[in-house]
C-alpha positions as CSV (number, residue, x, y, z in Angstrom):
1,X,0.0,0.0,0.0
2,X,1.2,3.5,-0.8
3,X,2.8,4.9,2.4
4,X,1.0,8.2,1.9
5,X,-2.3,6.4,2.1
6,X,-1.2,4.9,5.4
7,X,-0.1,8.3,6.7
8,X,-3.5,9.7,5.7
9,X,-5.3,7.0,7.6
10,X,-3.2,7.7,10.7
11,X,-4.1,11.4,10.5
12,X,-7.8,10.5,10.3
13,X,-7.5,8.3,13.3
14,X,-5.8,11.1,15.3
15,X,-8.3,13.7,14.2
16,X,-11.3,11.5,15.0
17,X,-12.3,11.1,11.4
18,X,-13.0,14.8,11.0
19,X,-10.6,15.4,8.2
20,X,-9.8,13.9,4.8
21,X,-6.4,14.8,3.3
22,X,-6.0,14.6,-0.4
23,X,-3.3,12.2,-1.7
24,X,-0.1,14.2,-2.2
25,X,-1.0,17.0,0.2
26,X,1.0,17.7,3.3
27,X,-0.5,15.6,6.1
28,X,0.9,18.1,8.6
29,X,-1.1,21.1,7.2
30,X,-4.5,20.4,8.9
31,X,-2.7,19.7,12.2
32,X,-0.8,23.0,11.9
33,X,-4.1,24.8,11.2
34,X,-5.7,23.0,14.2
35,X,-3.0,24.1,16.5
36,X,-3.1,27.7,15.2
37,X,-6.9,27.8,15.7
38,X,-6.5,26.8,19.4
39,X,-4.0,29.6,20.2
40,X,-5.2,32.8,21.9
41,X,-5.8,36.1,20.2
42,X,-7.1,36.7,16.7
43,X,-7.4,33.5,14.7
44,X,-5.5,33.8,11.4
45,X,-8.5,32.7,9.4
46,X,-10.5,35.7,10.6
47,X,-11.2,38.5,8.0
48,X,-11.0,42.1,9.2
49,X,-14.5,43.3,10.2
50,X,-16.4,45.0,7.4
51,X,-16.8,48.7,8.1
52,X,-20.1,49.9,9.6
53,X,-22.6,51.2,7.1
54,X,-22.0,54.8,8.3
55,X,-18.2,54.4,7.9
56,X,-18.0,52.4,4.7
57,X,-16.9,54.3,1.6
58,X,-19.7,55.0,-0.8
59,X,-19.6,52.6,-3.8
60,X,-19.0,54.2,-7.1
61,X,-20.8,52.9,-10.2
62,X,-18.6,50.4,-12.0
63,X,-19.2,49.5,-15.6
64,X,-21.2,46.2,-15.8
65,X,-19.2,43.2,-17.0
66,X,-15.9,41.5,-16.0
67,X,-13.4,43.9,-14.4
68,X,-9.8,43.1,-13.3
69,X,-9.2,43.7,-9.6
70,X,-5.9,45.4,-10.2
71,X,-4.7,44.4,-6.7
72,X,-2.3,41.5,-7.0
73,X,0.0,41.8,-9.9
74,X,0.4,38.6,-12.0
75,X,-1.9,36.8,-9.5
76,X,-5.0,39.1,-9.3
77,X,-8.6,38.1,-10.1
78,X,-11.8,39.6,-11.4
79,X,-15.0,41.2,-10.3
80,X,-18.2,40.6,-12.3
81,X,-20.8,43.3,-12.0
82,X,-24.4,42.8,-13.3
83,X,-26.6,45.2,-15.0
84,X,-28.4,46.3,-11.9
85,X,-28.9,49.5,-9.9
86,X,-28.9,49.6,-6.1
87,X,-27.8,47.0,-3.5
88,X,-26.9,43.6,-4.9
89,X,-25.9,40.2,-3.5
90,X,-22.2,39.3,-3.8
91,X,-20.6,35.9,-4.1
92,X,-16.9,35.3,-3.3
93,X,-16.0,32.6,-5.8
94,X,-12.8,30.6,-5.1
95,X,-11.0,28.5,-7.8
96,X,-9.6,25.0,-7.6
97,X,-6.0,24.0,-7.4
98,X,-3.9,25.5,-10.2
99,X,-6.7,27.7,-11.3
100,X,-7.4,31.4,-11.5
101,X,-10.3,33.7,-10.6
102,X,-11.0,34.4,-14.3
103,X,-11.3,30.7,-15.0
104,X,-13.5,30.1,-12.0
105,X,-15.9,32.9,-12.7
106,X,-16.9,31.1,-16.0
107,X,-18.7,28.6,-13.8
108,X,-20.8,31.1,-12.0
109,X,-20.4,34.5,-13.6
110,X,-22.9,34.4,-16.5
111,X,-25.6,32.8,-14.3
112,X,-25.0,35.2,-11.5
113,X,-25.1,38.3,-13.8
114,X,-28.4,37.0,-15.2
115,X,-29.8,36.9,-11.6
116,X,-28.4,40.3,-10.6
117,X,-25.6,39.0,-8.4
118,X,-22.1,40.3,-8.4
119,X,-19.2,37.8,-8.3
120,X,-15.7,38.5,-6.8
121,X,-13.3,35.8,-8.0
122,X,-9.7,36.4,-6.7
123,X,-6.6,34.4,-7.4
124,X,-4.8,32.5,-4.6
125,X,-1.3,33.8,-3.8
126,X,0.1,30.3,-4.7
127,X,-1.0,27.4,-6.8
128,X,-3.8,26.8,-4.4
129,X,-5.2,28.3,-1.2
130,X,-2.9,28.6,1.7
131,X,-4.6,26.5,4.4
132,X,-5.2,23.6,1.9
133,X,-1.5,22.8,2.0
134,X,-0.2,24.9,5.0
135,X,-1.7,27.4,7.4
136,X,-3.9,30.4,7.0
137,X,-2.0,33.5,6.0
138,X,-1.5,35.6,2.8
139,X,-4.7,34.5,1.1
140,X,-6.8,35.7,4.0
141,X,-5.2,39.1,3.8
142,X,-5.6,39.3,0.0
143,X,-9.3,38.4,0.3
144,X,-9.8,41.1,2.9
145,X,-8.4,43.7,0.3
146,X,-10.5,42.2,-2.5
147,X,-13.7,42.3,-0.5
148,X,-13.1,45.9,0.6
149,X,-12.3,46.9,-3.0
150,X,-15.5,45.2,-4.3
151,X,-17.5,47.2,-1.8
152,X,-16.3,50.4,-3.2
153,X,-17.1,49.4,-6.8
154,X,-20.6,48.0,-6.4
155,X,-23.3,48.5,-3.7
156,X,-23.3,45.2,-1.8
157,X,-26.6,44.3,-0.1
158,X,-26.0,44.0,3.7
159,X,-26.2,40.4,4.9
160,X,-26.2,39.1,1.3
161,X,-22.7,37.8,0.8
162,X,-21.8,34.2,0.1
163,X,-18.5,32.4,0.0
164,X,-18.3,29.7,-2.7
165,X,-15.8,27.5,-4.4
166,X,-15.0,24.5,-6.5
167,X,-12.7,21.6,-5.4
168,X,-9.9,23.2,-3.3
169,X,-11.8,26.5,-3.5
170,X,-14.8,24.7,-2.0
171,X,-12.6,23.3,0.8
172,X,-11.3,26.8,1.5
173,X,-14.7,28.5,1.3
174,X,-16.0,26.1,4.0
175,X,-13.2,26.9,6.3
176,X,-13.1,30.7,5.7
177,X,-16.9,30.8,5.8
178,X,-17.2,28.9,9.1
179,X,-14.6,31.2,10.7
180,X,-16.4,34.3,9.3
181,X,-20.1,33.6,9.6
182,X,-20.6,37.2,10.6
183,X,-19.5,38.2,7.1
184,X,-21.0,35.4,5.0
185,X,-24.7,34.4,5.2
186,X,-24.2,31.3,2.9
187,X,-21.5,28.9,1.9
188,X,-21.6,27.1,-1.5
189,X,-19.2,24.2,-1.7
190,X,-19.0,22.4,-5.1
191,X,-17.0,19.1,-4.8
192,X,-15.0,19.9,-1.6
193,X,-12.2,17.8,-0.3
194,X,-12.1,18.0,3.5
195,X,-12.8,20.2,6.6
196,X,-10.0,22.5,7.5
197,X,-10.2,23.2,11.3
198,X,-11.3,26.8,12.0
199,X,-12.8,28.6,14.9
200,X,-16.6,28.9,14.4
201,X,-18.2,32.3,14.2
202,X,-21.9,32.5,13.3
203,X,-24.0,30.0,11.5
204,X,-24.0,30.5,7.8
205,X,-26.3,28.2,5.8
206,X,-24.4,25.6,3.7
207,X,-24.9,24.1,0.2
208,X,-22.7,21.1,-0.7
209,X,-22.7,19.2,-4.0
210,X,-20.6,16.2,-5.2
211,X,-20.5,13.9,-8.1
212,X,-20.9,10.2,-7.3
213,X,-18.3,9.2,-9.8
214,X,-15.7,11.8,-8.7
215,X,-12.3,10.1,-9.0
216,X,-10.3,13.2,-7.9
217,X,-12.0,13.8,-4.5
218,X,-14.0,10.6,-4.0
219,X,-17.5,11.3,-2.5
220,X,-17.3,8.4,0.0
221,X,-14.3,10.0,1.8
222,X,-15.2,13.6,1.2
223,X,-18.7,15.0,1.2
224,X,-20.3,11.9,2.7
225,X,-18.0,12.3,5.7
226,X,-18.1,16.1,5.8
227,X,-21.9,16.7,5.5
228,X,-22.8,14.6,8.6
229,X,-20.0,16.3,10.6
230,X,-21.3,19.8,9.6
231,X,-24.8,18.8,10.6
232,X,-23.6,17.4,13.9
233,X,-21.9,20.8,14.5
234,X,-25.3,22.5,14.1
235,X,-25.1,23.9,10.6
236,X,-28.1,23.9,8.3
237,X,-26.9,22.0,5.2
238,X,-28.5,21.3,1.8
239,X,-26.7,18.4,0.2
240,X,-26.9,17.4,-3.4
241,X,-25.4,14.3,-5.0
242,X,-25.4,13.9,-8.8
243,X,-24.3,11.5,-11.4
244,X,-21.0,12.8,-12.7
245,X,-17.3,13.2,-11.9
246,X,-15.2,16.1,-10.5
247,X,-17.3,18.9,-11.9
248,X,-20.1,21.5,-11.1
249,X,-22.9,21.0,-13.7
250,X,-24.9,24.1,-14.6
251,X,-28.1,22.6,-13.0
252,X,-26.2,22.1,-9.7
253,X,-24.7,25.6,-9.9
254,X,-28.1,27.1,-10.4
255,X,-29.5,25.2,-7.4
256,X,-26.7,26.5,-5.3
257,X,-27.3,30.1,-6.5
258,X,-31.0,29.7,-5.7
259,X,-30.2,28.4,-2.3
260,X,-28.3,31.6,-1.6
261,X,-30.6,34.1,-3.3
262,X,-33.8,32.6,-2.0
263,X,-32.5,32.6,1.6
264,X,-31.3,29.0,1.7
265,X,-33.6,26.8,3.7
266,X,-32.2,23.3,3.9
267,X,-34.4,20.6,2.5
268,X,-34.1,16.8,2.4
269,X,-34.0,14.9,-0.9
270,X,-33.7,11.4,-2.2
271,X,-30.0,12.0,-2.6
272,X,-29.6,13.0,1.0
273,X,-31.4,10.1,2.6
274,X,-29.1,8.1,4.8
275,X,-26.5,10.9,4.9
276,X,-26.1,12.4,8.4
């Protein structure tokens, strides 16, 4: 048996089955994050508080369409602004390993624009998001800047902000969102890998989807483990399994969008029975 598989099983035993570590990832990284989350002071996964409404800079009208962020040099990202006046919902969309914000926004951007929702899709500082292979750090700080910048370029509706992602981006969105439930009302996780330990703040509603034939992040050791754990922790979760691989089909993306925009009441389904 591959020694990395044995090491991963040992980590699962030590962590009480709460984590799943992708093959090839550093098995120390979730334990480092767990140790960091238990230290005193400000948790590294915490975003700086959003300014109060009276203190926030007034948003200037940005041309609708895809706009570069202009914040991060070669690794930057995009903001998609819909044709809409007044306050609008915002989705922070996080790409998978080796991806970019511009690529990730193709999954969600056109659909979101049609529904009058802005999408902020930054690039990670490295090949993937920091806490997936290490500890929380520069990505959190960059996301702070990106969220603040988006708030000056479009009028974000109070309490209508979601963190979303695909693959590694979904894993990171679940961690960042659980740690910043005072900033995100909903979390949309399309084919996530594992739960990164993070201090809980608030109770965002959660949507999780996963393909039954996923051979990159197998459903049996990923979402079918994570969703019951999230529910035991008191989160309201809508879970959707579908026939397919490591992907986010348009119908599933649209269901996740509806979950966010309609307020996100969790519902049981045939796909959820026996899960959790």
